[in-house]
C-alpha positions as MATLAB code, in Angstrom:
seq = 'MSLDTVVEDIRDEARARAEEIRDEGEARAEEIESAAEEDAEETIEAAEREVDREIEQLREQRLSSAKLEAKQQRLEARRDVLGEVREEVEDELASLEGDTREELTRELLEAASVEFDEGDDVNVYGRSDDEALIESILEDDAYGDYEYAGERDCLGGVVVESEQSRVRVNNTFDSLLEDVWEDNLREISDKLFEQ';
ca = [
     154.237 -146.734  291.794;
     151.392 -147.442  290.137;
     150.452 -144.840  287.219;
     147.715 -143.498  288.759;
     149.967 -142.337  291.765;
     152.453 -140.958  289.352;
     149.306 -139.170  286.972;
     148.155 -137.854  290.725;
     151.413 -136.942  292.141;
     151.612 -134.418  287.890;
     148.510 -133.674  288.842;
     148.897 -132.355  292.091;
     152.504 -130.810  291.199;
     150.597 -129.076  288.319;
     148.017 -127.999  291.085;
     150.321 -126.849  293.298;
     152.360 -124.810  290.283;
     149.246 -123.023  289.447;
     148.438 -122.137  292.597;
     151.431 -120.406  293.222;
     151.217 -118.985  289.706;
     148.036 -117.510  290.428;
     149.164 -116.513  294.033;
     152.048 -114.914  292.036;
     149.883 -113.266  289.544;
     147.474 -112.003  292.307;
     150.521 -110.813  294.158;
     151.971 -109.086  290.783;
     148.310 -107.383  289.989;
     148.169 -105.842  293.496;
     151.446 -104.291  292.840;
     150.760 -102.939  289.632;
     147.197 -102.096  290.477;
     148.659 -100.312  294.043;
     151.630  -98.349  291.498;
     148.760  -97.500  289.178;
     146.847  -96.161  292.548;
     149.802  -94.313  293.838;
     150.243  -93.062  289.960;
     147.092  -92.061  289.535;
     146.995  -90.039  293.271;
     150.695  -88.723  291.890;
     148.863  -87.577  288.795;
     145.968  -86.053  290.370;
     147.994  -84.267  293.301;
     149.895  -82.580  290.308;
     146.838  -81.686  288.510;
     145.178  -80.033  291.505;
     148.500  -77.920  292.249;
     148.439  -76.997  288.841;
     144.599  -76.574  288.867;
     145.470  -73.773  292.061;
     148.621  -72.088  290.566;
     146.581  -71.321  287.369;
     143.396  -70.264  289.631;
     145.585  -67.881  291.607;
     147.642  -66.754  288.610;
     144.130  -66.064  286.794;
     143.074  -64.391  290.086;
     146.030  -62.403  290.624;
     145.490  -60.934  286.604;
     141.893  -60.304  287.556;
     142.763  -58.113  290.742;
     145.703  -56.525  288.686;
     143.584  -55.480  285.818;
     140.662  -53.918  288.365;
     143.256  -52.344  290.072;
     144.398  -50.951  286.433;
     140.964  -50.125  285.284;
     140.232  -48.478  289.168;
     143.066  -46.421  288.560;
     142.523  -45.714  285.293;
     138.789  -44.435  286.284;
     139.865  -42.486  289.141;
     142.456  -40.393  286.958;
     139.481  -40.080  284.129;
     137.547  -38.933  286.872;
     140.225  -36.431  287.866;
     140.467  -35.458  284.288;
     136.981  -34.049  284.388;
     136.967  -32.146  287.255;
     139.815  -30.402  286.562;
     138.115  -29.574  282.835;
     135.252  -28.609  284.863;
     137.534  -26.397  287.311;
     139.086  -24.747  284.194;
     136.036  -24.324  282.720;
     134.605  -22.142  285.486;
     138.023  -20.418  285.396;
     137.228  -19.219  281.975;
     133.652  -18.344  282.627;
     134.790  -16.039  285.464;
     137.171  -14.210  283.341;
     134.648  -13.882  280.532;
     132.325  -12.163  282.682;
     134.750   -9.954  284.538;
     133.425   -6.817  284.169;
     133.973   -2.840  285.070;
     137.019   -1.613  286.369;
     138.364   -4.690  287.199;
     138.219   -5.829  283.437;
     139.455   -2.427  282.200;
     142.413   -2.322  284.658;
     143.403   -6.156  283.347;
     143.337   -5.366  279.867;
     145.222   -1.398  280.118;
     148.173   -4.289  282.107;
     148.269   -6.558  279.470;
     148.283   -3.733  276.906;
     151.000   -1.878  278.365;
     153.006   -5.042  279.278;
     152.885   -5.848  275.307;
     153.490   -2.256  274.232;
     157.496   -2.628  275.622;
     158.202   -5.478  272.734;
     157.442   -2.385  269.929;
     159.357    0.180  268.658;
     158.224    3.983  268.588;
     156.675    4.616  265.499;
     155.586    1.346  264.486;
     151.959    0.922  263.704;
     150.661   -1.513  266.039;
     147.522   -3.200  265.691;
     145.789   -4.748  268.515;
     142.949   -7.272  268.974;
     140.392   -8.088  271.563;
     137.179  -10.093  272.416;
     134.422   -8.389  270.172;
     132.647   -7.295  273.193;
     135.474   -5.403  274.425;
     135.789   -3.387  271.854;
     134.560   -0.313  273.159;
     136.998   -0.553  275.913;
     140.763   -1.157  274.298;
     139.586    1.541  271.906;
     139.087    4.232  274.642;
     141.881    2.583  276.349;
     143.987    3.307  272.658;
     142.948    6.959  272.993;
     145.727    7.575  275.752;
     148.458    9.597  274.330;
     151.074    6.521  274.993;
     149.067    4.326  272.047;
     149.266    7.440  269.692;
     150.327    5.159  266.831;
     148.368    2.109  268.195;
     144.337    0.772  266.449;
     142.033   -1.748  267.437;
     142.072   -3.572  264.151;
     139.396   -6.088  264.958;
     137.991   -9.355  267.336;
     139.922  -12.353  268.472;
     138.134  -15.043  269.902;
     139.064  -15.065  273.271;
     137.859  -14.522  277.064;
     139.834  -11.032  277.129;
     142.533   -9.125  277.730;
     144.887   -8.230  273.424;
     146.602   -9.394  270.810;
     149.294   -6.878  269.662;
     151.179   -7.105  266.562;
     153.100   -4.575  264.230;
     154.274   -5.452  260.551;
     157.150   -2.791  260.684;
     158.702   -5.207  264.692;
     157.268   -8.341  262.924;
     156.082   -9.158  266.603;
     153.062  -10.286  267.827;
     152.449  -10.507  271.233;
     149.263  -12.773  272.675;
     148.620  -11.037  276.164;
     145.248  -12.650  276.134;
     143.793  -13.790  278.947;
     143.192  -17.464  277.510;
     147.413  -17.463  276.880;
     147.678  -16.131  280.311;
     145.248  -18.741  282.147;
     147.245  -21.702  279.517;
     150.657  -20.397  281.293;
     149.180  -19.993  284.764;
     147.576  -23.221  284.720;
     150.656  -25.560  283.153;
     152.770  -23.815  285.721;
     150.304  -24.815  288.651;
     148.408  -28.267  287.216;
     150.110  -30.061  290.054;
     149.379  -27.785  292.849;
     146.048  -27.496  291.899;
     145.324  -31.167  291.538;
     146.710  -31.473  294.651;
     144.716  -28.975  296.445;
     141.372  -30.524  294.526;
     142.286  -34.197  295.644;
     143.771  -34.230  299.150;
     143.558  -37.766  300.455;
];
């Protein structure tokens, strides 16, 4: 064998080995590229799932916030309506006149009088507009030791007190309205906001 043949055989072997290495490299590169693409797809899918989850969570939070805000607005509107109704009732009570006002004032004074002992000096207070009415009621014999003592800021009715008994009875329209309002607020609300 000649040296040229040996050199040529080594070159052929080297070329074959180089071709083999190149093929293995390309195959390995394709494997790496394929694995990288799979990893990238998995990463993208995971990111998309995370984004979808975050979007859903944000949507639920906003929906919950919107529902809460709507509920608060409904409650505020109901409070406003109840406040308006209460003001209307107060206006009606304040504007009572004539026999109706006198009858209610007499009943409230009579109900308060049972709290006092005979002979007590009793002071009666009322709305300034009711001074003449209260004084005329106190002229009855049943209220001999009772005296109109001045005005109270109220819708009507009486505040009655005695130092001897150390008792004060608040029988004003305001106090009665407050009791009735508190006791019946749920029923009032249900009637106003029937659904």
